[in-house]
N, C-alpha and C positions, 0 to 999 in steps of 0.2 A: 490591523495590518491590512494594507491594500494588496490586491492581487498582483500588482506590478512588483512589489517588494519581496515576494516569496522566494525568489531565487537566492537571496542572501540569508534565509532563515534555515537553521539546521533541521534535519529530520526529527530530532528529539524535541525541539521546540514546537514543531508542527504537531507531533503526537500529543504533547502536553496541551496545546490549544484544542485539539480535537477532543481530548479527554475531558476538557473543561466546558465542552459544548459549543465551541467555535467550529461549526461544520465547514466553513470555507477552507480549513486546513486540508481536508480530504482532497480537494481539487489540486493543491500543490503536490501532494504525495502522488496522486494519480498521474499528474503530468511528468513527474520524475520517474515513476516505476512502471506504469502501464505498458510502455513499449517493451520493456524487458520481460515482463510477465507474459505479454501476448506472444513475444518471440518464443519463449520457452514452451508455452502451451500449444501454440500453433504448430511448432515443429513436432511435438509429441502426438497431438490429437487432431490437427487440422484447424484451419482458421475459424470456422463457425463455433466449434467447441472451445477453442482458445478464447474467443470473445466472451463466452459464458464464464469461463474460468476467471478472466480478468474481473468481471463483475462480481463473482463470488469472493474473490480475494479481497477486493476493496470494501465489500460489505463486511467481511470478517475483520479487516483492519479498523473500520469505523466502529464496529461493535466491540472490538478488543482493545481499543485505545485506552479505556480506563484501567485495564490490567497490564498494559505495557510497562515494563520496568527497565529503564535505561541502564541500571546497574548490572543487569543480566546480559546486556549486549546491545548492539546498535540496531537501528530500525531496519536497515537494508537486509541483513541476514534473517531477521525475524520475519519480515514481509516475504522474502523469497522462500523461506521455509514453509510458510502458509501456502504459497503458490505451488511448491513442489508437492506438498501433501494433497492439494486439490487435483493436481495433474495425475498423481499416482492413483487416486481413487476415482 
């Protein structure tokens, strides 16, 4: 999958790719969700801490990809739940 084509790939497909070791998929997920996560975190904790939260969240997504189960829900709420937990703590 080329980086140019990722806008047409579902979040779930990107998670499956990430889980199978295709690390390029994290970039597409980051591009989609980092601005939202940064907005949430920066509003709650300030921008410098917000940037750290974004990094923590995407490391967690990368590490958690093999355990992500699309039958339990979509990627977006799962990822934002990780962000919410990181912001709260």
